[in-house]
N, C-alpha and C positions, 0 to 999 in steps of 0.2 A: 682417686676413690670418689664415687658420686656424692654430691651434697645431698644430705637427707635432712628435710624439714616437714613436720606434719602440716605446717601453714604455708605449703608451696604447691600451687596448682598451676596447670597449663591450660589454655584455652587456644585451640588449633582449628585449622580448616581451610579450606580453599579460599583464594582472595575473594571477597565479595558477600561472604556468608554473614557478616555482621560482628566479627570478632571485637573490633575497636570499640564500638558502642556499648557491647555487653560488658567488655572489661572495665570501662569507665564506671559503669553502674556498679559493678561488683566492688571495684575498689573504693567507691564512695560509700556504699552500705557497710562494707566490712572494715573500712578504715586501714586498708591494705595498700602496699606499694604495686603500682602497674608498670611493667616493663614491656615496651613494644620491642621484639627482637629484631625486627627489620630496621627500625629507626636507630637502635643501638648500634647495629652492625655498620650502617653508613656513617653515623658519628664516630665511630672508633676506626674508620678507614679499613674495614674488613671486605670491601668488595674487590672481587678479582678482576672483574672486567665488566663493561656495560654492553649489553645486547642491543644495538640499535634496531634491529627489525622488531624484536619482541618489547622493546622500551622497559627493560628490566635489568637489574645487576645480579651477577652471580657471586655469592657470597661463600667466603672461606668458612666452612661449618666448623672445622677443628678449632680454629682460632676463636670463633664466635662462642662455641662451647666454653672455652677457657675464660673468656671475658665474661660470660654469664655466670660462671662458677665464682668469679671474684666479685661479681656484682651482688650476687646473692648472699654470699658471705659478708659483705659490707652492710647490706640492707638489714640483714638478720632474718627475722620470721614475719610472716604475712605478705606473701608476694604473689602476684599473678603474672605469669609470663604469656605473652600473647604473640602468635605469628603462625604462618604455615610452616615455617622451618623447624618449630619447637620439636615435632616428632623425631627429627633427625639428630637431635642433640643428646649426647651420650654422658656427659658430666653431671647430670642432674637427676634426682629421684623424686619427682612430686608424689605427693598423696594422690592425687587425681589428675587425670588428663581428660578435658572436656573436647570433643571434637564436634563442631557445628556443621550440620548439613544443610543444603538448601537446594530445592527443586532446580534442575538445570535450566528450565525455561526462565524461571525468575532470576537465576545467576546470570544468564546471558543479557537480560534487560538491565541488570545492576552493573555489569561490566561494561556495557555500552555507555552508560551515563557517566562512568568513571573515566571514559575515553581511551580504554584499552584497545590495542590493535586487534584486527580480526584474527590473526594467528594466535594472539596471546589469550584471546576469549576462548578460542577453540582448544587451546592447551589446557586452560583451566576447567573448562566444561568436561573435557575428556577425563581429567584428574578426578573431578566430582563423581562422575558415573562410575569410574573404577575404583572408587574408594581408597585412592592414594594416600591422603592424610591419615584415614582411619587405621588403614594396613600398617603405616609406618609407625604410628602410635602404639599399636598392639605389639609389633615388632620390638620397639625399643623399651616398651614400659610394661608389657604383659596385659592380658585381656582383663584381669580383675581391676586394674587401675583406670581403665579407659571407659569413659561414658559418651555415648553417641547421642546427640540431640538434634532432631529435626527442626530447624529453626524457620522453614519456609513460610509458614502461616502465623509466626510469633513475632511481636515487636521486641526489641532489645530488652525492654523491662520484664517482659515475660519470660524470656530466655534466662535473664539473670535470677529471677525468682525461682525458676527450676532448678538452676544450678545451686542455689542457697539451700533449697530444700534437701538435695542430695548430700551436700555438706554437712548439713545438720543432722542428718539422719532421720529426718521426718517424712522423706519420700524413699521408697524402695526402688532402686533403679533396675527396672526390668523391661524396657521398651523393646519392640521388635527391631531387627537390623533394617536400615533404610536401604531398599533395592531399587535403585533408580531405574534400572533397565526394565525390570518387570512392570514397574508403576507406569513408566512412560509407554511401554508396549500396550499394556492394558487400556491406557487413555488415548491411544492413537497418535501420541506426540514423538515416539522414538524415531521414525524414518526422517522428519525434519531435523531433529537434533543431530542425528548422525550425519546428515547431509551438510549441515553447517559446520561441523568438526572437519569433515573431509575436505571441504572448500577452504577452511581456514588454514589447514595444514599445507594444502596446494598454494595458497597464497603466500604462505610464509617461506616456502621453497623457491618461488619465483623471484 
C-alpha cells in the first residue's frame, strides 16, 4: 500500500533542469528532509548494470520503490524526494509532484558542462522535448497532483519560491503546458536540436 503523507513532495525532471539546487533550497526553507533518489539507489546497491557508452547506471526501480518506502516511513513527515526516476515509483503517494522543465537549447549547454556523452545528451534532450518525465508523473500520480514549472529563465531560488507559493496555497497553479516543439519551431531552433539528437543517437549506436 502506498505511503501517504501530506508533507511528502517530489521534484522531478530531466537531468540538468536544476532539481538538486532547488531541492536544497526547499529543504532549508521548509526544514524538511531532502532525499536524492539517484544517490540513494547507488548507496543501497540498486544498480542493475553500468552503461559504459551512456556513462550511466540502470536502476532496479521495484527495489528502489521499496527502499524509498522504508526511508519515508523512517524519516516521518516533511520529505522532498528528488530525481528523474521518481515519476516511475509506485510505492509512494506525494501530495504534489513538481516537474521542472528546461529549454532544450539551454539543457544541451548544461549537460555539455556536466561532461555527458553526446549520445546521453541527445537522449535527455529528446526526453525533455517529448515530455517523458511529465507524462510519467501524470500517469503515476494523476494530473491533479502534478505541477509543471518552466525553470529555463529562473534561478533555483526563484523556482523554490514558486513551489513554496503553490504549497502554501498563495499561488493558484494554472500555467500553460510547456510545448518545446512549437516553441522551438516558432523561434527557428527546431532543426538544429533535431539534428543534434539524430547525430547523438547515431554516435551512440556506432
